LUMMAR-585564 format. One record per atom (N, C-alpha, C, O): z, x, y; residue in three letters; atom name; residue number from 1. Coordinates in steps of 0.02 Angstrom, whole numbers. Each point is the difference from the previous one (the first is absolute). Layout:
<kegus>
       z       x       y  type  atom  seq
       Z       X       Y   ALA    CA  NUM
...
</kegus>
This chain:
<kegus>
       z       x       y  type  atom  seq
    -767   -5247    3272   MET     N    1
       3     -92     -40   MET    CA    1
       3     -24      58   MET     C    1
      14      45      39   MET     O    1
     -23    -113      -3   ALA     N    2
      31     -35      41   ALA    CA    2
      36     -21      -4   ALA     C    2
      39      15     -45   ALA     O    2
     -21     -78      97   TYR     N    3
     100     -18     -19   TYR    CA    3
     -28     -73     -19   TYR     C    3
     -52     -19      27   TYR     O    3
      91     -28     -79   LEU     N    4
     -33     -47      -5   LEU    CA    4
      34     -60      25   LEU     C    4
      33     -20     -48   LEU     O    4
     -26     -11      85   GLN     N    5
      56     -50       4   GLN    CA    5
      10     -55     -40   GLN     C    5
     -44     -39     -19   GLN     O    5
     118      37       4   ILE     N    6
      17     -48     -64   ILE    CA    6
      40     -62      27   ILE     C    6
      47      -4      39   ILE     O    6
     -86     -44     -77   CYS     N    7
      74     -60      68   CYS    CA    7
      61       0     -70   CYS     C    7
      10      25     -55   CYS     O    7
      12     -63      94   LYS     N    8
      73      -8     -41   LYS    CA    8
      36     -86      -2   LYS     C    8
      58     -18     -13   LYS     O    8
    -137     -35      37   LYS     N    9
      31     -94      41   LYS    CA    9
      45       1    -104   LYS     C    9
       1      26     -55   LYS     O    9
      26     -76      99   LEU     N   10
       0     -50     -72   LEU    CA   10
     -31     -26     -34   LEU     C   10
      13     -21     -57   LEU     O   10
     -64      18      91   HIS     N   11
     -50     -63     -32   HIS    CA   11
     -47      52     -21   HIS     C   11
     -56     -26       5   HIS     O   11
      50      89     -26   ARG     N   12
     -32      30     -64   ARG    CA   12
      41     -75     -75   ARG     C   12
     -32     -27     -46   ARG     O   12
      90      21      60   TYR     N   13
       0     -45     -66   TYR    CA   13
       3     -58       9   TYR     C   13
      48     -26     -29   TYR     O   13
     -99     -28      74   GLY     N   14
     -14     -64      16   GLY    CA   14
     -39     -15     -58   GLY     C   14
     -54      26     -14   GLY     O   14
      89     -75     -24   ILE     N   15
     -58     -45     -28   ILE    CA   15
     -68     -34       8   ILE     C   15
     -40     -26     -38   ILE     O   15
      43      33      84   LEU     N   16
     -95     -18      31   LEU    CA   16
     -14      48     -47   LEU     C   16
     -12     -14     -58   LEU     O   16
      15      95      92   PHE     N   17
     -37      53     -23   PHE    CA   17
      -8      16     -98   PHE     C   17
     -33      47     -21   PHE     O   17
      67     -93     -23   LYS     N   18
     -18      15     -89   LYS    CA   18
     -73     -30       9   LYS     C   18
     -50      25     -27   LYS     O   18
      50     -87      71   SER     N   19
     -85     -23     -23   SER    CA   19
     -37      30      24   SER     C   19
     -50      -9     -35   SER     O   19
      30      59      93   LEU     N   20
     -49      28      11   LEU    CA   20
      -5      44     -60   LEU     C   20
      43      27     -35   LEU     O   20
    -162     -29      34   PRO     N   21
      -9      19     -33   PRO    CA   21
      14      89      -3   PRO     C   21
      34      28      43   PRO     O   21
     -57      -1     -84   GLU     N   22
      30      62     -16   GLU    CA   22
     -49      65       1   GLU     C   22
     -44       0     -44   GLU     O   22
      46      48      82   TYR     N   23
     -51      42      54   TYR    CA   23
      14      98     -23   TYR     C   23
      53      30       0   TYR     O   23
    -134       0     -21   GLN     N   24
      28      42     -16   GLN    CA   24
     -54      49      24   GLN     C   24
     -13      52     -31   GLN     O   24
     -16     -71      87   GLY     N   25
     -68      15      39   GLY    CA   25
      22      53      64   GLY     C   25
      27      54     -11   GLY     O   25
     -37     -69      55   THR     N   26
     -22      97      18   THR    CA   26
      39     -30      47   THR     C   26
      55     -21     -20   THR     O   26
     -75      12      99   PHE     N   27
      58      11      69   PHE    CA   27
      68     -38     -11   PHE     C   27
      57      24      -2   PHE     O   27
     -73     -75      -3   SER     N   28
      34     -38      23   SER    CA   28
      69       5     -44   SER     C   28
      50     -32      17   SER     O   28
     -52      91     -98   ARG     N   29
      33      -5     -47   ARG    CA   29
      62      44      37   ARG     C   29
       4      48      39   ARG     O   29
      59    -112     -89   HIS     N   30
      62      23       7   HIS    CA   30
      -6     -22      66   HIS     C   30
      15      55      25   HIS     O   30
     -26     -96      30   LYS     N   31
      24     -39      77   LYS    CA   31
      32     -17     -29   LYS     C   31
      -3      -2     -62   LYS     O   31
      66     -26     116   CYS     N   32
      28     -50     -20   CYS    CA   32
     -11     -81      24   CYS     C   32
     -16     -22      55   CYS     O   32
      31     -11    -118   ALA     N   33
     -23     -59       3   ALA    CA   33
      13     -71      41   ALA     C   33
     -24     -54      18   ALA     O   33
      72      92     -18   GLY     N   34
      62     -48      32   GLY    CA   34
     -30       7      89   GLY     C   34
     -29     -44      32   GLY     O   34
      47     110     -11   CYS     N   35
     -37      19      77   CYS    CA   35
     -75     -39      33   CYS     C   35
     -13     -35      49   CYS     O   35
     -25      66    -112   ALA     N   36
     -57     -40     -12   ALA    CA   36
      13     -88      26   ALA     C   36
     -30     -29      46   ALA     O   36
      71       6     -80   TYR     N   37
       5     -86       5   TYR    CA   37
      31       5      73   TYR     C   37
      16     -59       9   TYR     O   37
       5      96      54   GLU     N   38
      24     -10      37   GLU    CA   38
     -29      18      52   GLU     C   38
      18       8      58   GLU     O   38
     -77       0     -91   LEU     N   39
     -51      29      64   LEU    CA   39
     -31     -26       9   LEU     C   39
     -18      13      57   LEU     O   39
     -25     -73     -87   GLY     N   40
     -39     -23     -53   GLY    CA   40
      17     -79      76   GLY     C   40
     -33     -31      42   GLY     O   40
     117      34     -73   TYR     N   41
      28     -60      52   TYR    CA   41
       3      -4      56   TYR     C   41
       9     -48      38   TYR     O   41
     -24     132     -28   PHE     N   42
      12       0      82   PHE    CA   42
     -42      -5      53   PHE     C   42
       7     -28      54   PHE     O   42
     -72      74     -88   HIS     N   43
     -65     -32      -6   HIS    CA   43
     -12     -60      27   HIS     C   43
     -16     -11      58   HIS     O   43
      26     -34    -105   ALA     N   44
      -2     -72     -18   ALA    CA   44
       8     -41      81   ALA     C   44
     -40     -31      35   ALA     O   44
     132      53     -27   ILE     N   45
      -3     -39      34   ILE    CA   45
      12      10      83   ILE     C   45
      18     -40      43   ILE     O   45
     -39     124     -41   ASN     N   46
     -39      -2      61   ASN    CA   46
     -92      30      15   ASN     C   46
     -27      43      36   ASN     O   46
       7     -88     -78   GLY     N   47
     -49     -49      25   GLY    CA   47
     -56     109     -46   GLY     C   47
     -54       6      31   GLY     O   47
      61      34     -65   LYS     N   48
     -16      22       4   LYS    CA   48
     -74      -9     -19   LYS     C   48
     -24     -51      25   LYS     O   48
     -13      85     -60   PRO     N   49
     -76      -9     -71   PRO    CA   49
      37      26     -76   PRO     C   49
      15      59     -10   PRO     O   49
      -4    -105     -33   LYS     N   50
      11      20     -90   LYS    CA   50
     -52      42      38   LYS     C   50
     -44      -6      42   LYS     O   50
      86      77    -100   ALA     N   51
     -24      62     -18   ALA    CA   51
     -77     -24     -61   ALA     C   51
     -19     -51     -29   ALA     O   51
      -1     115      35   THR     N   52
     -54      -7     -70   THR    CA   52
      -2      39     -36   THR     C   52
     -51      -6     -34   THR     O   52
      84      52      19   ASN     N   53
      23      51      -9   ASN    CA   53
      42      19       9   ASN     C   53
      29     -27      47   ASN     O   53
      19     105     -92   ASP     N   54
      50       7      -2   ASP    CA   54
      13      38      43   ASP     C   54
      61      11       4   ASP     O   54
    -105      25      45   SER     N   55
      15      61      30   SER    CA   55
      56     -14      41   SER     C   55
      40      42      21   SER     O   55
     -38    -128      -6   VAL     N   56
      51     -17      44   VAL    CA   56
      73      20     -37   VAL     C   56
      51       6      34   VAL     O   56
     -50       0     -79   LEU     N   57
      93      16     -11   LEU    CA   57
     -15      92     -31   LEU     C   57
       4      26     -55   LEU     O   57
     -24      -2     122   SER     N   58
      23      60      -9   SER    CA   58
      45      47      20   SER     C   58
      12      58     -16   SER     O   58
      14    -104      62   LYS     N   59
      77      38      30   LYS    CA   59
      36     -71     -19   LYS     C   59
      18     -38      46   LYS     O   59
      -5      22    -121   ILE     N   60
      28     -30       8   ILE    CA   60
      64      53     -53   ILE     C   60
     -10      60      -7   ILE     O   60
      64     -92     -22   PRO     N   61
      36      74     -58   PRO    CA   61
     -55     -20     -67   PRO     C   61
     -51     -34      -2   PRO     O   61
     105      88     -70   TYR     N   62
       1       8     -35   TYR    CA   62
      81     -32     -41   TYR     C   62
      59      -2      15   TYR     O   62
    -113     -25     -85   SER     N   63
      65      12     -14   SER    CA   63
     -20     -62     -76   SER     C   63
     -19     -58       3   SER     O   63
      34     101     -60   GLN     N   64
       1      -5     -71   GLN    CA   64
     109     -34      -3   GLN     C   64
      44      18     -40   GLN     O   64
     -42     -39      66   ALA     N   65
      49     -50     -13   ALA    CA   65
       1     -64      -2   ALA     C   65
     -26     -27      49   ALA     O   65
      58     -25    -107   GLY     N   66
      12     -50     -27   GLY    CA   66
     -55     -51      -4   GLY     C   66
     -44       6     -42   GLY     O   66
      47     -44      74   HIS     N   67
     -77     -40      -2   HIS    CA   67
     -71      25       3   HIS     C   67
     -51       3     -34   HIS     O   67
      77      16      97   VAL     N   68
     -62      45      29   VAL    CA   68
     -56      26     -56   VAL     C   68
     -60      -7     -10   VAL     O   68
     128      48     -23   ARG     N   69
     -40      43     -50   ARG    CA   69
     -78     -16     -24   ARG     C   69
     -15     -49     -33   ARG     O   69
     -31      97      55   HIS     N   70
     -60      -9     -34   HIS    CA   70
     -23     -51       6   HIS     C   70
     -41     -20     -42   HIS     O   70
      62     -22     102   LYS     N   71
     -36     -75      21   LYS    CA   71
     -77      29      51   LYS     C   71
     -13      52      31   LYS     O   71
     -20    -110     -43   ASP     N   72
     -56      20      74   ASP    CA   72
       8     -35      66   ASP     C   72
     -15     -57      17   ASP     O   72
      52     123      28   ALA     N   73
     -22       9      81   ALA    CA   73
      -9     -46      56   ALA     C   73
      28     -23      50   ALA     O   73
     -90      24     -90   PHE     N   74
     -40     -55      33   PHE    CA   74
     -32     -40      -8   PHE     C   74
     -61       0      10   PHE     O   74
      94     -44     -28   THR     N   75
      42     -68     -38   THR    CA   75
      26     -21      11   THR     C   75
      -8     -59      16   THR     O   75
      61      90     -17   ALA     N   76
      74     -30      35   ALA    CA   76
     -19      -9      71   ALA     C   76
      17     -52      28   ALA     O   76
     -61     114      15   TYR     N   77
     -35       4      69   TYR    CA   77
      -1     -84      29   TYR     C   77
      17     -32      49   TYR     O   77
     -45      23    -109   LYS     N   78
    -105     -61      -2   LYS    CA   78
      82     -73       2   LYS     C   78
      13     -36      49   LYS     O   78
      26      34    -115   GLU     N   79
      50     -67     -24   GLU    CA   79
      27     -16      76   GLU     C   79
      -2     -52      32   GLU     O   79
      38     142     -11   GLY     N   80
      29     -22      67   GLY    CA   80
     -34     -43      73   GLY     C   80
      21     -50      30   GLY     O   80
     -85      94     -19   TYR     N   81
     -43     -41      64   TYR    CA   81
     -10     -56     -21   TYR     C   81
     -17     -44      40   TYR     O   81
      30      25    -128   GLU     N   82
     -43     -97     -21   GLU    CA   82
      76     -48      19   GLU     C   82
       1     -57      22   GLU     O   82
      49      94     -36   PHE     N   83
      60     -11       8   PHE    CA   83
      31     -26      88   PHE     C   83
      27     -50      22   PHE     O   83
     -38      81      -7   ALA     N   84
     -13       7      95   ALA    CA   84
     -57     -62      13   ALA     C   84
     -11     -36      48   ALA     O   84
     -10      41     -94   LEU     N   85
     -54     -81      45   LEU    CA   85
       8     -39     -12   LEU     C   85
     -12     -46      39   LEU     O   85
      43      34    -110   SER     N   86
      14     -45     -27   SER    CA   86
      81     -59      38   SER     C   86
       8     -61       4   SER     O   86
      31     113      15   ILE     N   87
      41     -10      34   ILE    CA   87
     -13     -20      71   ILE     C   87
      30     -46      28   ILE     O   87
     -66      74      -8   ALA     N   88
     -41     -20      77   ALA    CA   88
     -66     -56     -16   ALA     C   88
     -54      -1      28   ALA     O   88
      67     -23     -55   ASN     N   89
     -76     -80      -2   ASN    CA   89
      49     -34     -52   ASN     C   89
     -24     -11     -56   ASN     O   89
      62       1      62   ALA     N   90
      72     -45     -24   ALA    CA   90
      23     -41      38   ALA     C   90
      14     -60      -6   ALA     O   90
      -7     121      75   SER     N   91
      68     -45      51   SER    CA   91
     -54     -16      33   SER     C   91
       5     -35      50   SER     O   91
</kegus>
């Protein structure tokens, strides 16, 4: 069995993630929505194109703790990306 990297960051308990839709799909199931959000934010501030599917989440850790439990990590990625763009456009 492959080793699963598990997220231990406090963002797992961030209230921001409570509003994400539930997700019980396939590939990105159980990926950490907090890490996905941070990845989207990082991509936007570094000028990378926004990912069009959840394969972008392949290297982020898993998490089943706190508010990220069963949440849609790809939606979190897109929200992080859009938030970073909104900050850039506000200045």
